[in-house]
C-alpha positions in Angstrom: 161.7 204.2 108.5 165.2 202.6 109.1 164.9 199.0 110.3 167.6 197.2 112.1 170.2 195.0 110.1 172.3 192.4 111.2 174.7 190.9 108.7 176.3 187.1 108.9 178.8 186.4 106.6 181.2 183.3 106.2 182.5 180.6 104.1 180.6 177.3 103.2 180.1 175.0 106.3 180.8 177.7 109.0 177.2 177.4 110.4 175.9 181.0 109.2 172.7 179.9 107.6 171.2 177.9 110.8 172.8 180.5 113.0 171.3 183.2 111.3 167.9 181.5 111.1 167.9 180.8 114.7 168.8 184.6 115.5 166.2 185.9 113.3 163.6 183.8 115.1 164.7 184.7 118.5 164.7 188.4 118.0 161.5 188.4 115.9 163.5 189.7 112.6 163.0 188.8 109.1 165.3 186.0 107.9 167.0 186.6 104.4 169.2 183.8 102.8 170.9 185.2 100.2 172.4 182.0 98.9 168.7 180.9 98.5 168.6 183.6 95.9 171.8 182.8 94.1 170.7 179.1 94.0 167.2 180.0 92.2 168.8 182.4 90.1 171.2 179.3 88.9 168.2 177.5 88.4 166.9 180.1 86.4 170.1 180.5 84.2 170.2 176.7 83.7 166.4 176.2 82.4 167.2 179.2 80.2 169.8 177.1 78.5 172.4 180.1 78.3 176.2 179.7 78.7 176.9 180.0 82.5 180.3 181.7 81.5 178.5 184.5 79.6 177.8 187.5 82.2 175.2 189.4 80.2 173.4 186.2 79.2 173.3 185.2 82.8 171.9 188.5 83.8 169.2 188.6 81.3 168.0 185.1 82.4 168.0 186.0 86.1 166.3 189.3 85.2 163.3 187.4 83.4 162.8 185.2 86.4 160.5 185.6 89.5 162.3 184.6 92.7 160.4 184.8 95.6 161.2 184.2 99.0 158.0 183.9 101.3 157.0 181.9 104.4 160.4 180.1 104.6 160.1 178.8 101.2 161.9 179.7 97.6 160.0 179.8 94.6 161.0 180.4 90.9 158.6 181.5 88.4 155.8 180.3 90.9 157.5 176.7 91.2 158.6 175.7 94.6 162.2 175.1 94.4 163.0 175.1 98.0 164.7 171.4 98.0 165.8 171.7 94.7 168.4 174.8 95.4 170.2 172.7 98.0 171.6 170.1 95.5 175.4 170.2 95.4 175.1 170.7 91.6 172.8 173.9 91.8 175.3 175.1 94.5 178.1 174.5 92.4 176.5 176.5 89.7 175.1 179.0 92.1 178.9 179.9 92.7 179.9 179.8 89.0 177.1 182.6 88.0 178.0 184.7 91.3 181.4 185.8 89.5 179.0 187.6 87.1 178.4 191.6 87.8 175.0 191.3 86.0 174.0 188.6 88.1 174.8 190.5 91.4 173.1 193.6 90.0 169.6 191.9 89.6 170.1 190.4 92.9 171.2 193.2 94.7 167.9 195.1 94.8 165.9 192.3 95.9 168.3 192.0 99.0 168.1 195.4 99.9 164.2 195.7 99.9 163.9 193.2 102.6 165.5 195.9 105.0 162.9 198.2 103.8 160.0 196.0 105.1 161.5 195.2 108.8 164.2 194.5 110.9 166.4 191.6 109.3 169.2 188.9 109.6 171.0 188.6 106.3 173.5 185.8 105.8 175.7 185.2 103.0 179.0 186.0 101.8 179.1 189.4 100.6 176.4 190.9 102.9 178.2 193.2 105.2 180.8 194.2 102.7 178.5 194.9 99.9 174.9 194.4 100.4 174.6 196.0 103.5 177.8 197.9 104.3 176.1 200.3 106.9 174.6 197.1 108.7 174.2 197.8 112.4 175.9 194.6 113.3 178.3 192.4 111.1 179.4 189.0 112.0 182.0 186.9 110.2 181.6 183.1 111.2 184.6 181.2 110.6 185.9 177.9 111.3 188.7 175.4 110.2 188.5 173.7 107.0 188.2 170.0 108.3 185.5 171.0 110.9 183.6 172.7 108.0 183.7 169.6 105.8 182.6 167.7 109.1 179.5 169.7 109.4 178.6 169.8 105.6 179.1 166.1 105.2 176.6 165.5 108.0 174.3 167.8 106.4 174.6 166.0 103.0 174.2 162.5 104.7 170.7 163.7 106.3 169.8 164.1 102.6 170.8 160.8 101.5 174.1 161.9 99.9 176.7 159.4 100.1 180.1 161.6 99.6 183.4 161.0 101.5 184.4 163.6 104.0 187.5 163.9 101.9 185.5 165.0 98.9 183.6 167.5 100.5 187.0 169.2 102.1 188.3 169.4 98.7 185.1 171.2 97.3 185.0 173.3 100.3 188.9 174.3 99.7 188.0 174.8 96.1 184.9 177.0 96.9 187.0 179.0 99.4 189.5 180.0 96.8 187.1 180.7 94.2 184.8 182.9 96.5 187.8 184.8 97.8 189.6 185.5 94.7 186.9 186.6 92.5 187.0 190.2 91.1 183.6 191.1 92.1 182.5 190.9 95.8 184.9 188.7 96.9 184.5 186.6 100.3 186.3 189.1 102.8 185.8 190.0 106.4 183.6 193.0 106.4 185.0 196.1 107.8 184.2 196.5 111.5 182.8 193.1 111.4 182.8 190.9 114.9 184.9 187.8 113.8 183.5 184.5 115.7 185.3 181.1 115.1 182.9 178.3 115.6 185.3 175.5 115.3 185.1 174.6 119.1 181.5 176.1 119.7 178.2 174.4 119.7 175.5 175.7 117.8 173.9 177.0 120.9 177.2 178.9 121.7 177.6 180.5 118.7 173.6 181.6 118.8 174.0 183.2 122.4 177.0 184.7 121.3 175.4 186.6 118.2 172.4 187.6 120.4 174.7 188.9 123.0 176.4 191.1 120.7 173.2 192.1 118.9 171.6 193.2 122.0 174.4 194.9 123.1 174.8 196.9 119.6 171.1 197.5 119.0 170.2 199.1 122.6 173.4 201.4 122.2 
């Protein structure tokens, strides 16, 4: 049986994670945070002690890892890493290993398996372009870099991080450049995606807009 698939892509700080989670909850769909998969994989690579520039070695480390996303938690080899994966260090490492084809191949099957179980809302950077190119609805969230930096700075502050907003902005711009220029699954606006600029929209407004599009598309 084919289940409905909604993909929500966009750069860091565009609000895709919180929006996707809320949309999934409101629709009664499963929520898949692909970024969490890559961050868990980054921890696996780090703990394996391999060179993060070595594509085959990183892929092998991820292949050996047991990554599970159940009940809103993330576990790696039966250890809860839900909080650990959100650190800036792991986020940066995840972006580094995400350029490797072997790592992406290892995680692709895990991502696609979710759609075989139930309707799903998937968020990430290549979910509509690579993981689910035939999704029922593709959304691309974006926002001005300064606004994305402000949001990320506020998020980090709630976790006790004392990082200047200017530093956050520089890191976001660097991440954008890296994600958009990588040879494998670069960050792009997926074909047939609806682009939503969230710069001047509240969280609630973005959620309602996506829900409207979802109900319109899924009831056609």
